[in-house]
C-alpha positions in Angstrom: -0.1 0.2 0.1 1.1 3.1 -1.4 2.2 6.0 2.1 0.2 8.7 0.5 -3.3 5.7 1.1 -2.0 4.5 4.9 -1.8 8.4 6.2 -4.5 9.3 4.4 -6.3 6.5 6.3 -4.6 7.5 9.9 -6.5 11.3 9.4 -10.1 12.3 10.3 -12.5 12.3 7.4 -14.1 15.2 8.5 -12.0 17.5 9.2 -10.4 19.5 5.6 -6.8 19.6 5.8 -5.4 22.1 3.6 -2.0 23.8 3.5 -0.7 26.1 6.0 -1.8 29.9 6.2 0.7 31.7 4.4 1.1 35.4 3.3 3.2 37.2 1.0 7.4 37.4 2.0 8.2 39.2 -0.9 10.5 42.8 -0.2 8.4 45.6 0.9 8.8 49.5 1.7 5.0 48.8 3.2 3.5 45.3 5.1 0.3 46.5 5.6 -1.6 42.9 4.9 -2.0 41.9 8.2 -3.7 44.1 10.6 -0.5 44.7 12.7 0.4 47.8 14.3 3.7 49.6 12.6 4.9 49.9 15.9 7.1 48.6 17.6 7.3 49.2 21.4 10.5 51.5 22.8 13.2 50.1 22.7 14.1 50.9 26.9 10.8 49.3 27.4 11.9 46.5 25.5 15.2 45.9 27.7 13.8 46.6 30.8 11.1 43.4 29.8 14.1 41.4 28.7 15.7 41.9 32.0 12.8 40.6 33.8 12.5 38.3 31.7 15.9 37.2 33.0 15.2 36.1 36.2 12.5 33.3 35.1 14.5 30.1 35.3 13.9 29.0 31.5 14.5 25.6 32.9 11.8 25.3 34.6 7.5 25.2 34.1 6.1 28.5 34.9 4.6 27.6 38.0 0.5 28.1 39.0 1.6 31.0 41.4 3.7 32.7 38.4 0.6 32.6 36.7 -1.6 34.0 38.9 0.5 37.6 39.7 1.0 38.0 36.3 -2.7 37.3 36.0 -3.9 39.6 38.7 -1.0 42.2 37.2 -2.3 42.4 34.1 -6.0 42.5 35.7 -5.0 45.4 37.6 -3.8 47.1 34.4 -6.8 46.9 32.4 -9.6 47.2 35.3 -10.9 43.8 35.2 -11.1 41.2 38.5 -8.5 38.3 38.1 -11.1 35.9 38.2 -12.5 37.2 35.6 -10.1 36.7 33.6 -7.6 34.2 31.7 -4.5 34.9 29.2 -3.9 32.8 26.8 -1.4 32.3 23.6 -3.1 34.8 21.3 -6.8 35.5 20.6 -6.8 32.6 18.3 -7.0 30.2 21.3 -9.7 32.1 23.3 -12.1 30.7 19.7 -10.4 27.2 20.5 -11.7 27.1 24.2 -15.0 28.6 23.3 -15.2 25.5 21.3 -14.0 23.1 23.9 -15.9 24.2 26.7 -19.7 24.5 24.9 -19.2 22.9 21.5 -18.6 19.8 20.2 -20.4 17.2 18.6 -24.5 17.7 18.4 -23.5 21.4 19.0 -24.3 24.2 16.7 -22.0 27.8 16.4 -23.5 30.7 14.8 -21.0 32.3 12.7 -21.4 35.8 10.2 -19.9 35.8 7.3 -17.5 37.4 5.9 -15.3 37.3 9.3 -12.1 36.0 11.0 -11.7 32.7 9.3 -10.7 30.7 12.1 -14.2 30.5 13.8 -14.9 28.0 11.0 -11.6 26.2 11.0 -11.1 25.8 14.7 -15.2 24.3 14.6 -14.1 21.5 12.8 -11.6 19.9 15.4 -14.1 19.2 17.8 -17.3 18.3 15.5 -19.1 21.5 16.1 -21.9 22.0 13.9 -21.5 25.5 12.4 -24.7 28.0 11.2 -22.9 30.4 8.5 -24.9 33.6 7.9 -24.2 34.8 4.7 -23.9 38.7 4.4 -22.4 41.1 2.0 -19.4 43.6 3.1 -22.4 46.0 3.4 -24.6 44.0 5.5 -24.2 43.7 9.5 -25.4 41.2 11.8 -28.8 41.8 12.7 -31.6 41.0 15.9 -33.9 38.9 13.3 -30.6 36.8 12.7 -30.4 36.1 16.6 -33.8 35.3 16.4 -34.5 32.5 14.0 -33.0 29.9 16.1 -31.2 28.6 19.2 -27.1 27.8 19.1 -24.8 26.7 21.6 -22.1 29.4 21.1 -22.7 33.1 19.1 -19.8 34.5 17.8 -20.4 38.3 17.4 -17.7 40.2 16.0 -17.2 44.0 17.2 -15.6 46.0 14.8 -15.6 42.7 12.5 -12.6 41.8 10.3 -12.7 42.3 7.7 -15.4 44.8 7.1 -14.8 46.9 10.3 -18.4 47.2 10.9 -20.7 46.8 14.3 -23.7 44.7 14.4 -26.7 46.3 14.8 -27.5 48.3 18.1 -29.1 45.6 20.5 -28.1 42.3 18.4 -25.2 41.4 21.8 -28.4 42.0 24.1 -30.1 40.3 22.1 -28.0 36.9 21.6 -27.3 37.4 25.8 -31.2 37.3 26.2 -30.7 33.0 24.6 -29.3 30.2 26.5 -25.9 30.6 24.3 -22.5 31.5 25.3 -22.2 34.7 23.2 -18.8 35.2 22.4 -17.8 38.8 21.4 -14.8 39.1 19.8 -13.2 42.8 20.4 -9.2 42.1 18.9 -10.2 45.9 17.6 -11.2 47.4 21.0 -8.0 49.9 21.2 -9.1 51.6 17.8 -12.9 51.5 18.2 -12.9 52.8 21.6 -16.3 50.4 22.2 -17.0 47.6 24.6 -19.4 45.2 25.9 -17.9 44.4 29.2 -20.5 46.6 31.3 -23.1 43.7 30.4 -20.5 41.0 32.2 -21.8 41.0 35.7 -26.3 40.8 34.5 -25.0 38.1 31.8 -23.0 34.8 33.1 -23.2 33.8 29.6 -21.2 36.5 27.8 -17.6 36.0 27.0 -15.4 38.7 25.1 -12.3 38.3 23.9 -8.9 40.4 22.8 -5.9 40.0 21.7 -2.5 42.5 22.4 -1.9 41.4 18.5 -3.1 44.4 17.0 -1.4 46.9 19.8 1.9 46.7 19.1 2.2 42.8 20.4 1.7 40.0 17.2 5.4 38.7 18.0 4.2 37.6 21.6 0.9 36.0 20.9 -0.8 37.6 24.3 -4.6 37.1 24.3 -7.0 37.3 27.3 -10.8 36.6 27.7 -13.3 38.1 30.2 -16.2 36.4 31.5 -18.0 34.7 34.3 -15.7 32.9 36.8 -17.2 29.6 36.0 -15.9 30.0 32.2 -12.8 31.2 33.2 -12.0 27.8 35.7 -13.6 25.9 32.8 -11.1 27.2 29.5 -8.4 27.4 32.4 -8.8 23.5 33.1 -8.9 22.8 29.9 -5.9 24.7 28.8 -3.8 23.4 31.7 -3.2 26.8 32.9 -0.5 27.9 33.7 1.5 25.4 31.3 0.1 26.3 28.2 1.9 30.1 28.5 5.6 31.1 28.1 8.0 32.9 30.8 8.2 35.8 28.2 4.2 36.2 27.5 4.2 35.9 31.2 6.4 38.5 31.8 4.9 40.6 29.2 1.2 40.3 31.5 3.0 40.9 35.0 4.4 44.4 33.6 1.5 45.3 31.3 1.1 48.8 33.3 4.6 49.7 31.1 2.9 49.2 27.8 -0.6 49.9 27.8 0.4 53.7 28.1 2.6 53.4 24.9 -0.5 50.8 22.8 -3.0 54.1 23.9 -0.5 56.3 22.3 0.3 54.6 19.7 -3.4 53.3 19.1 -4.6 57.0 18.4 -1.9 57.3 15.9 -3.3 55.1 14.2 -7.3 56.4 14.3 -5.7 59.4 13.0 -4.0 58.0 10.1 -7.1 56.0 9.4 -9.5 58.9 9.0 -7.1 60.6 7.0 -6.4 57.2 4.3 -10.8 57.0 4.7 -11.0 61.0 3.3 -8.1 60.2 0.7 -10.5 57.6 -0.6 -13.5 60.1 -0.9 -11.3 62.6 -2.9 -10.6 59.7 -5.4 -14.0 58.1 -5.1 -12.7 55.0 -4.1 -15.8 52.9 -2.5 -15.1 52.1 1.3 -16.2 50.4 4.3 -16.3 53.1 7.1 -14.3 51.3 9.6 -13.5 50.6 13.7 -10.6 48.9 13.2 -6.7 49.4 12.1 -7.9 48.8 8.0 -10.3 49.4 5.7 -11.9 47.0 3.6 -12.6 49.0 -0.2 -14.2 48.2 -3.5 -12.1 48.4 -7.0 -13.0 46.9 -10.4 -10.0 45.1 -10.9 -8.9 43.6 -7.3 -6.4 41.0 -8.6 -4.7 43.4 -11.2 -4.4 45.4 -8.1 -3.0 43.3 -5.8 -0.2 42.0 -7.9 0.4 46.0 -9.0 0.8 47.2 -5.4 2.7 44.1 -4.1 5.5 44.7 -7.1 5.6 47.7 -5.7 6.5 46.9 -2.5 3.2 47.8 -0.8 1.3 44.3 0.7 -2.1 44.4 1.1 -4.9 41.7 1.6 -6.3 40.3 -0.8 -10.0 38.9 -0.5 -10.9 37.1 -3.7 -11.3 33.7 -2.3 -13.9 35.0 0.2 -17.7 34.9 -0.6 -19.2 38.2 -1.2 -15.7 40.0 -1.3 -14.2 39.3 -4.9 -14.1 42.8 -5.8 -12.6 44.4 -2.5 -9.1 44.0 -1.1 -7.9 45.2 2.3 -5.5 47.6 3.8 -3.8 47.4 6.8 -3.2 50.9 8.5 0.6 51.6 8.4 2.5 54.4 9.7 2.3 57.8 8.0 4.8 57.3 5.5 3.9 53.7 4.7 0.0 55.3 3.9 1.3 57.9 1.7 3.3 55.5 -0.7 0.2 53.1 -1.2 -2.2 56.1 -1.6 0.5 57.2 -4.2 0.8 54.0 -5.9 -3.0 53.4 -5.5 -4.0 56.6 -7.1 -1.6 55.6 -10.4 -3.5 52.2 -10.7 -6.5 53.3 -9.9 -6.7 56.6 -12.7 -4.5 55.3 -15.2 
């Protein structure tokens, strides 16, 4: 029997195994394709954090007390009780955790498309059925969508990626009235300045997911979830906390008070640049979706040509041609002023020739 046949018989048939997620690694002058922050932390802050990292024993596992202290310090920095918070390896682990504690065989999750692909991708690994509501770039989730049927998990991304839009007013409150775990992804809260965390006390089925990856620290892979202590305990048990995190992630969490002021200042710069780019789109008569994230989704007649031409000129943006309903769109991450200027300069040449 051929090796390929043997290996195929070992793999699960109910999971689609596609090639790993990749992006272009061509040389670039402006990397505007992954919704990362264009700014790194200041060198003096990084040096201080590295000094703190040296205090850890790298040959030892992080102990529960270290995790507890890091979580307590992190919670204090952002203003939530530590018993209502979990630290994770990026935002993706929060999505996986939601499926592990509330999904599974004979259970159903509601997802609004288009959105971040991990919501669908993670469902397959524990056999959670997915109900997808397909929307266009201009449409947002409504209360009517929520009322149609019951689900064990309802995923709502606010603001959504790649559209940058919020759901209709009252959608999250309507979802919370159902017997569902309501997973609200607030990964872009630094740029939207809007949260539903005020609903946590009255709604134990609300779970809020956030990530530091959009705000200067994509390379660290630190996410955090906020929710009822029972949900937090279930997720921490599933991940066998603290062993799902590295010493570096715990150092970042422990000293997040040193980092937070820089994240806030840099987020304000990105918001200002986002509005400037949006205004330039208006001047260039380019159709776009007003965004509350650190990116803008815009529409062009020839998206593949635009994507290729910009890539060849050293400007990397995100092609969305494979996402249903977005074949006429591309997404640009907001970068530094000089990167945005280069992008707009190249785009104007391509758009008006």
